[in-house]
C-alpha positions in Angstrom: 28.3 25.4 8.7 32.0 24.9 9.3 34.5 24.3 6.5 37.7 22.6 7.6 40.7 21.5 5.6 42.3 18.1 5.9 45.2 16.9 3.8 44.5 19.7 1.3 40.8 18.8 0.9 38.0 20.9 2.3 35.3 19.2 4.4 32.0 20.4 5.6 31.6 19.6 9.3 28.1 19.9 10.8 26.2 18.5 13.8 23.3 16.1 12.9 19.9 17.8 13.7 17.8 16.1 16.4 15.2 15.2 13.8 17.5 12.9 12.0 19.1 11.2 14.9 16.8 8.1 14.6 18.3 7.4 11.1 21.9 8.7 11.6 24.2 7.2 14.2 26.8 10.0 13.9 26.5 13.0 16.1 28.6 15.1 13.7 29.1 14.5 10.0 32.1 15.3 7.9 31.4 15.6 4.1 34.3 15.8 1.7 33.9 18.6 -0.8 36.6 17.2 -3.1 38.4 20.4 -3.6 41.4 22.4 -2.2 39.8 25.7 -3.2 37.9 27.5 -0.4 35.8 29.4 -2.9 34.7 26.2 -4.6 34.2 24.5 -1.3 31.8 27.3 -0.1 29.8 27.0 -3.3 29.5 23.2 -3.0 28.8 23.1 0.8 25.2 24.2 0.7 24.3 21.7 -2.0 26.2 18.9 -0.2 24.3 19.5 3.0 21.0 19.7 1.1 21.6 16.3 -0.5 22.4 14.8 2.9 19.2 16.2 4.4 17.3 14.8 1.4 18.8 11.4 2.1 17.9 11.6 5.8 14.3 12.6 5.0 14.1 9.6 2.6 15.4 7.3 5.4 12.8 8.7 7.8 10.1 8.0 5.2 11.4 4.4 4.9 11.5 3.8 8.6 7.9 2.5 8.6 5.9 -0.7 8.4 4.0 0.6 5.4 5.3 -1.4 2.4 4.4 1.4 -0.1 6.2 4.0 1.9 9.3 1.8 2.3 9.4 1.1 -1.4 9.0 4.8 -2.4 11.6 5.8 0.1 14.0 3.3 -1.4 13.4 4.6 -4.9 14.1 8.1 -3.7 17.2 7.2 -1.9 18.5 5.4 -5.0 17.8 8.5 -7.1 19.6 10.7 -4.6 22.7 8.5 -5.0 22.5 8.6 -8.8 20.9 5.3 -9.5 17.6 4.0 -10.7 16.0 1.6 -8.2 15.8 -2.0 -9.5 15.3 -5.2 -7.5 18.2 -7.2 -6.4 17.7 -9.9 -9.0 18.2 -7.4 -11.7 21.1 -5.8 -9.9 22.8 -9.1 -9.8 22.5 -9.4 -13.6 23.9 -5.9 -14.3 27.1 -5.7 -16.4 30.1 -6.0 -14.1 31.0 -2.3 -14.4 27.5 -1.1 -13.3 27.4 -3.6 -10.5 30.8 -2.4 -9.2 29.5 1.2 -9.4 26.7 0.3 -7.0 29.0 -1.6 -4.6 31.4 1.3 -4.6 28.6 3.7 -3.9 27.7 1.7 -0.8 31.3 1.5 0.4 31.8 5.2 0.3 28.6 6.3 2.0 30.2 6.2 5.4 32.2 4.0 7.7 28.9 2.4 8.7 26.6 2.5 5.7 23.0 2.9 6.6 20.9 -0.2 6.0 18.2 1.9 4.2 20.7 3.2 1.7 22.3 -0.1 1.1 18.9 -1.6 0.5 18.0 1.2 -2.0 21.2 0.9 -4.0 21.3 -2.9 -4.1 17.6 -3.3 -4.6 16.6 -5.4 -1.6 13.3 -3.6 -0.7 10.5 -5.6 -2.2 8.0 -3.9 -4.4 4.6 -3.9 -2.6 2.0 -6.2 -4.1 -1.1 -4.6 -5.5 -4.1 -6.1 -3.8 -7.7 -5.8 -5.2 -8.5 -3.0 -2.8 -5.2 -1.2 -3.6 -6.0 -1.6 -7.3 -9.2 0.3 -6.8 -7.4 3.1 -5.0 -4.9 3.3 -7.9 -7.7 3.1 -10.5 -9.2 6.5 -9.6 -6.1 8.3 -10.6 -5.2 6.1 -13.6 -8.8 6.5 -15.0 -9.1 10.2 -14.3 -9.5 10.8 -18.0 -12.9 9.1 -17.7 -14.1 11.7 -15.2 -13.3 14.9 -17.0 -16.3 17.3 -16.9 -18.4 15.2 -14.5 -20.3 16.9 -11.7 -19.9 15.8 -8.1 -23.1 13.8 -8.4 -22.1 12.2 -11.7 -18.7 11.3 -10.3 -20.4 9.7 -7.3 -22.6 7.6 -9.5 -19.6 6.6 -11.6 -17.5 5.6 -8.6 -20.1 3.7 -6.6 -20.7 0.7 -8.9 -16.9 0.1 -9.1 -16.6 0.3 -5.3 -19.5 -2.2 -5.0 -17.9 -4.6 -7.5 -14.6 -4.6 -5.7 -16.3 -5.0 -2.3 -18.3 -8.0 -3.6 -15.3 -9.6 -5.0 -13.3 -9.2 -1.8 -16.2 -10.5 0.3 -16.3 -13.6 -1.9 -12.6 -14.3 -2.7 -10.6 -12.1 -0.3 -8.4 -9.1 -0.9 -5.8 -11.0 -2.9 -2.8 -9.5 -4.8 -4.1 -9.1 -8.3 -1.3 -11.2 -9.7 -2.5 -14.1 -7.5 -6.1 -14.0 -8.8 -6.8 -17.4 -10.4 -9.5 -18.7 -12.8 -11.0 -20.5 -9.9 -11.3 -17.2 -8.0 -13.2 -15.7 -10.9 -15.4 -18.7 -11.2 -16.2 -18.6 -7.5 -17.2 -15.0 -7.9 -19.4 -15.9 -10.8 -20.9 -18.8 -8.9 -21.8 -16.3 -6.1 -23.7 -14.3 -8.6 -25.4 -17.3 -10.2 -26.8 -18.3 -6.8 -28.2 -14.9 -6.2 -29.7 -14.8 -9.7 -31.3 -18.2 -9.1 -33.0 -17.0 -5.9 -34.3 -13.9 -7.7 -32.3 -11.6 -5.5 -30.6 -9.9 -8.5 -30.9 -9.9 -12.3 -28.3 -11.2 -14.7 -27.8 -7.6 -15.8 -26.8 -6.6 -12.3 -24.3 -9.5 -12.1 -22.8 -8.6 -15.5 -22.3 -5.0 -14.4 -20.3 -6.1 -11.4 -18.2 -8.4 -13.5 -17.7 -5.6 -16.0 -16.7 -3.0 -13.4 -14.3 -5.3 -11.6 -12.7 -6.3 -14.9 -12.4 -2.7 -15.9 -10.6 -1.8 -12.7 -8.2 -4.7 -12.9 -7.5 -4.3 -16.6 -6.8 -0.6 -16.3 -4.3 -1.1 -13.4 -2.7 -4.0 -15.2 -2.2 -2.0 -18.4 -1.3 1.5 -17.1 1.0 0.1 -14.3 2.6 -2.1 -17.0 2.3 -5.2 -14.9 2.0 -7.6 -17.9 -0.4 -10.0 -16.1 -2.6 -12.5 -17.9 -5.8 -11.8 -15.9 -8.4 -14.6 -16.0 -11.4 -12.4 -16.9 -12.9 -13.9 -20.0 -16.2 -15.8 -20.6 -17.8 -14.9 -17.3 -20.9 -12.9 -18.2 -24.5 -14.3 -18.0 -27.1 -14.1 -20.7 -29.2 -11.0 -20.1 -32.4 -13.1 -20.1 -31.7 -15.8 -17.5 -33.9 -18.9 -17.3 
């Protein structure tokens, strides 16, 4: 780790490790330590390098086709640069001073700012949509208070009806983003159950349980992820005695 002085300011000069070459065009980096004191520079150098490595790691995580990973990487990159990640629409509505701070942060990153960091600071990475199947994956953690003290067998019997409900919905309507679920989708799902009840394949009680479990998953994710969606889940159940 070399410390060199330029124009009375110490810089850290270090070669880019091979691991980070896919996300860093420079072969060697120069990091200003913003001091003319060698003692202060030595104290700051290790932390400055660690921050740069963190940023490279976040870029690597974002170099993927997985929307969730890209979004989380953008949030982490923004945090490392001292900002909270917000989408570009909200960035554009920030007070002028805050907007300028973000633009200045982009301009001082390097001579050629990395696209991933620009996207993180300016909020151009779209938040991934929560599909019905993803909602179920999120639900297990969000609803973990409901599983305290359950044995492995009790946990399995608690999970299986919810898995079944979500699979049945996806088979009928598709794995839609939950924000895109319409009243017609829910009525189509109900109609599927009505036809199965009419043929004697299932009881109204079985259909109601599916509707209840699906609704529970979607409501929990909507509430605890603070999505603020108006889910079309009302007035769908069947009478327990169906004629």
